[in-house]
C-alpha distance (Angstrom), angle and dihedral (degrees) to the residues before:
residue distance angle dihedral
M1 . . .
K2 3.80 . .
K3 3.78 118.6 .
L4 3.78 111.4 -76.8
V5 3.78 123.7 -122.0
V6 3.81 106.4 -122.3
Y7 3.78 134.6 175.5
S8 3.81 109.0 -80.1
G9 3.81 91.2 -129.3
A10 3.79 95.6 48.0
D11 3.81 93.1 112.8
R12 3.81 90.6 55.9
L13 3.81 97.2 53.9
P14 3.81 114.2 124.2
S15 3.77 119.7 -102.2
G16 3.77 140.9 177.7
R17 3.78 135.6 72.5
A18 3.78 129.0 -45.7
A19 3.78 114.7 -92.4
G20 3.80 126.2 -133.8
G21 3.79 132.8 21.5
I22 3.79 134.2 -66.6
T23 3.82 121.5 -70.1
E24 3.80 123.9 -154.5
G25 3.77 112.4 -110.9
C26 3.79 143.5 73.0
M27 3.80 128.7 -88.9
V28 3.82 111.6 -149.4
L29 3.81 117.1 -162.3
E30 3.79 124.9 -163.9
G31 3.81 119.4 -147.4
G32 3.77 128.1 -133.0
A33 3.83 107.0 150.2
F34 3.82 109.0 -114.1
R35 3.79 91.7 0.3
G36 3.80 80.3 77.7
V37 3.81 87.5 80.6
Y38 3.81 83.7 82.4
T39 3.80 88.6 59.9
S40 3.81 90.5 50.4
G41 3.80 89.0 59.3
V42 3.81 93.1 47.3
L43 3.81 93.6 49.7
D44 3.81 94.1 46.1
A45 3.81 90.0 54.2
L46 3.81 91.4 48.0
M47 3.81 93.1 48.4
E48 3.80 90.9 49.9
A49 3.82 88.1 51.5
G50 3.80 92.3 51.0
I51 3.81 96.1 -110.9
N52 3.81 103.3 141.5
L53 3.80 113.3 158.9
Q54 3.79 118.7 -149.9
C55 3.82 94.2 -126.7
T56 3.80 130.8 39.5
I57 3.79 125.1 -172.9
G58 3.79 120.6 -177.4
V59 3.78 140.3 178.0
S60 3.81 122.7 -146.9
A61 3.83 106.6 -46.2
G62 3.80 85.1 10.9
A63 3.80 89.7 61.9
M64 3.81 91.2 48.7
N65 3.79 90.3 50.5
G66 3.77 93.3 39.8
I67 3.78 97.9 58.8
N68 3.82 89.7 57.2
Y69 3.81 90.0 49.6
A70 3.80 91.2 49.0
T71 3.81 90.7 51.6
G72 3.81 91.2 45.8
Q73 3.82 97.0 -122.5
I74 3.79 108.9 152.9
G75 3.80 114.9 -149.5
R76 3.80 97.3 3.7
S77 3.82 96.2 114.1
A78 3.78 90.8 46.2
R79 3.80 92.3 49.1
I80 3.78 90.7 55.3
N81 3.79 96.3 50.6
L82 3.81 101.5 33.0
R83 3.80 93.1 48.3
Y84 3.80 104.6 31.9
R85 3.81 107.4 30.6
R86 3.83 89.0 104.7
D87 3.80 94.3 44.2
P88 3.85 108.3 108.5
R89 3.79 89.8 -146.2
Y90 3.81 88.2 64.7
V91 3.82 103.4 34.1
G92 3.79 129.0 15.1
L93 3.78 142.9 27.8
H94 3.80 95.3 -30.4
A95 3.79 89.0 53.9
Y96 3.80 90.7 46.1
R97 3.79 93.7 54.2
G98 3.79 91.3 55.0
N99 3.80 99.3 37.2
R100 3.81 107.6 24.0
G101 3.78 85.5 -127.1
I102 3.79 137.7 81.2
I103 3.84 94.2 -105.0
G104 3.81 121.6 69.2
F105 3.77 101.8 -132.9
D106 3.79 89.9 165.6
F107 3.81 87.3 63.0
L108 3.81 93.6 40.6
F109 3.81 95.7 50.6
G110 3.79 94.4 31.1
E111 3.78 124.8 34.8
Y112 3.80 96.2 13.9
D113 3.80 92.7 45.8
K114 3.80 89.8 56.6
Q115 3.80 92.1 60.1
D116 3.81 97.8 37.1
P117 3.82 105.6 20.8
L118 3.76 122.6 -153.4
S119 3.81 106.3 -124.6
W120 3.81 101.8 -128.4
G121 3.80 88.0 161.7
A122 3.80 90.5 62.7
L123 3.81 89.3 57.0
E124 3.79 89.1 54.3
R125 3.81 94.5 45.2
N126 3.78 98.6 47.5
G127 3.81 94.1 44.7
R128 3.78 93.7 -133.2
R129 3.79 121.3 158.7
F130 3.80 120.3 -124.7
V131 3.82 123.7 -174.2
A132 3.82 126.5 -172.1
V133 3.80 115.2 -159.5
A134 3.81 119.1 -142.6
A135 3.79 137.0 165.2
N136 3.81 118.1 -116.9
C137 3.81 106.4 -133.0
C138 3.80 93.5 -156.8
T139 3.80 98.4 51.4
G140 3.79 102.6 23.1
K141 3.80 87.1 -130.8
T142 3.79 130.8 123.3
E143 3.80 121.6 -97.9
Y144 3.80 119.2 -155.3
F145 3.79 105.8 -158.6
E146 3.79 123.0 -163.1
R147 3.79 138.0 146.7
N148 3.80 95.6 -77.6
N149 3.82 95.6 54.7
C150 3.81 104.6 28.1
T151 3.80 131.5 61.3
D152 3.82 95.7 -157.4
L153 3.79 119.6 33.7
R154 3.80 90.1 -176.7
K155 3.79 89.4 65.0
A156 3.79 90.4 46.1
I157 3.81 90.8 53.3
Q158 3.80 90.2 46.9
A159 3.80 91.1 51.4
S160 3.80 91.5 46.5
A161 3.82 90.7 54.4
S162 3.84 98.7 40.1
M163 3.79 104.2 110.1
P164 3.81 118.2 -140.3
Y165 3.81 119.9 -108.8
V166 3.83 92.8 21.0
S167 3.83 98.6 52.0
R168 3.77 135.6 55.8
P169 3.80 116.7 -126.5
V170 3.79 114.3 -86.4
L171 3.80 118.9 -133.6
V172 3.80 111.9 -127.0
D173 3.79 107.5 -174.9
G174 3.80 87.5 -25.2
V175 3.82 95.5 -48.9
P176 3.85 116.6 117.9
C177 3.80 108.5 -128.9
L178 3.80 140.0 172.0
D179 3.81 139.9 -175.7
G180 3.80 111.2 -26.4
G181 3.79 89.0 -140.6
C182 3.80 88.0 74.8
T183 3.82 89.3 73.9
D184 3.83 108.2 12.9
K185 3.79 115.1 20.1
I186 3.83 97.4 173.5
P187 3.82 108.6 23.7
F188 3.80 99.4 -161.4
G189 3.81 87.5 125.6
W190 3.81 90.0 66.3
A191 3.81 90.2 53.3
L192 3.80 92.2 50.9
R193 3.80 93.3 45.4
N194 3.80 89.5 51.8
G195 3.78 91.8 56.6
Y196 3.80 102.4 -106.9
Q197 3.78 109.7 158.4
K198 3.80 94.7 -167.8
V199 3.80 114.5 51.4
V200 3.80 122.7 176.0
V201 3.81 116.3 -168.3
V202 3.80 122.6 -163.3
R203 3.81 112.4 -160.2
T204 3.79 127.9 -163.7
R205 3.80 93.5 -154.8
P206 3.82 129.7 53.9
D207 3.80 115.5 -92.0
D208 3.81 94.3 -104.3
Y209 3.80 95.4 52.2
R210 3.81 116.9 119.3
K211 3.80 129.5 173.2
T212 3.79 123.9 -115.7
V213 3.80 107.4 -117.3
R214 3.81 112.6 -137.0
E215 3.79 120.2 -171.9
R216 3.80 92.0 -150.8
S217 3.82 88.3 65.2
A218 3.80 89.0 68.0
R219 3.81 91.7 49.4
W220 3.79 91.3 49.1
A221 3.80 92.0 49.4
Q222 3.82 90.4 51.7
R223 3.79 90.9 50.7
V224 3.81 96.6 47.8
Y225 3.82 96.9 39.7
R226 3.81 101.1 36.6
E227 3.82 86.2 131.5
Y228 3.83 87.5 62.7
P229 3.83 105.8 38.3
A230 3.82 95.7 170.2
F231 3.79 90.8 52.3
A232 3.81 91.3 45.7
K233 3.80 89.8 54.3
A234 3.81 92.3 49.5
L235 3.80 91.7 46.6
G236 3.79 91.1 50.9
E237 3.81 90.5 53.7
C238 3.82 98.3 41.1
D239 3.82 97.7 98.2
R240 3.79 93.1 50.9
N241 3.81 90.2 47.0
Y242 3.80 90.4 48.6
N243 3.79 91.2 56.1
R244 3.81 89.6 51.2
Q245 3.81 89.6 50.3
C246 3.80 90.3 52.0
D247 3.80 91.4 51.4
T248 3.81 91.8 49.0
L249 3.79 91.9 46.2
E250 3.80 91.0 52.3
R251 3.83 90.8 53.3
L252 3.81 91.7 48.4
K253 3.79 90.3 49.5
Q254 3.81 92.1 51.1
Q255 3.82 88.9 49.9
G256 3.81 90.8 52.5
R257 3.80 91.2 -119.5
V258 3.82 94.2 121.3
F259 3.80 133.8 23.3
V260 3.81 115.8 -134.3
I261 3.80 128.5 -161.0
S262 3.79 111.2 -169.7
P263 3.82 136.9 160.8
S264 3.79 112.2 -70.8
E265 3.81 89.7 -152.9
P266 3.81 132.4 43.2
V267 3.80 112.0 -82.9
T268 3.79 107.9 -130.3
I269 3.79 102.0 172.0
S270 3.79 120.7 108.7
R271 3.80 125.5 -118.2
L272 3.82 90.2 -101.8
E273 3.80 97.7 31.3
K274 3.83 114.5 178.7
D275 3.81 99.6 -172.9
M276 3.80 102.8 103.5
E277 3.80 94.4 -166.1
K278 3.79 91.9 54.0
L279 3.79 88.9 49.9
G280 3.79 90.1 49.7
R281 3.80 91.6 51.7
L282 3.79 90.1 50.0
Y283 3.81 90.3 52.5
H284 3.80 91.0 53.0
L285 3.80 91.1 45.9
G286 3.81 88.4 58.2
Y287 3.80 91.8 45.1
E288 3.81 93.6 50.9
D289 3.81 94.5 41.0
A290 3.80 88.7 55.7
R291 3.80 94.1 46.4
R292 3.81 90.7 52.0
R293 3.81 90.1 53.5
L294 3.80 97.9 46.4
D295 3.80 97.2 103.1
A296 3.81 92.5 46.6
L297 3.80 91.0 46.6
R298 3.79 93.0 50.0
A299 3.80 89.6 50.4
Y300 3.81 90.8 50.8
L301 3.81 93.1 48.4
A302 3.80 91.3 47.6
């Protein structure tokens, strides 16, 4: 294999285990494919500062970031994306042949995990709650997978991060599922419904971002997913629902009910960005945005 293009600062990424104890509250992580590198930076800064919330719920890239936060592994998410984004075993046609999806989960949970293991035991020991959000293709509803309702969290994470149109549904305990962002892009509602008084939301878009709603998206979803009509309907409505979520989240933030960390600059990278230096800058934007908000976040959590 030819030498991989990696982020020039990859050797200087933080590492180690999260400091401090466990804090009551729920961490809510938006998806966004490789925009999730921003989230990696935010979570690394929080772990270094000893801010480790008892529950983490993530969608798509948020689930992939979130499991590393829940296990307290600083830098692990960043090492994956800032070293291996250009590796065809992780992203691309080679990954697609083995996974029927654009992301190589066989590499992520196999070969990569052998050299930089995910500490599932830490999740068991510290008693933290981790939830991966996926969309049920049969019902068009959202599934919230965690240890008490799922036999294989790896499959749940894979389903959560399997983008529609470019991935086949992933079977989670026999249920075909896809990207949780198709039905619940920012799952702060789950955190509120489950009684969490302190809810921290990490966005991958600036607060004022809203999606352009295109009617042809609904028609395309119905054509591609005619086998799953309920899912097709939900997928066709997801952008409109996302905009409503953003409006609600903004009101909750203004009321002090939730604490939001979002990019302080426009995010210009694509969902499958290949420019490693741009990805590296996005990681550091997340890291610095989080560090600047530490005092305000501690006051909110207190």
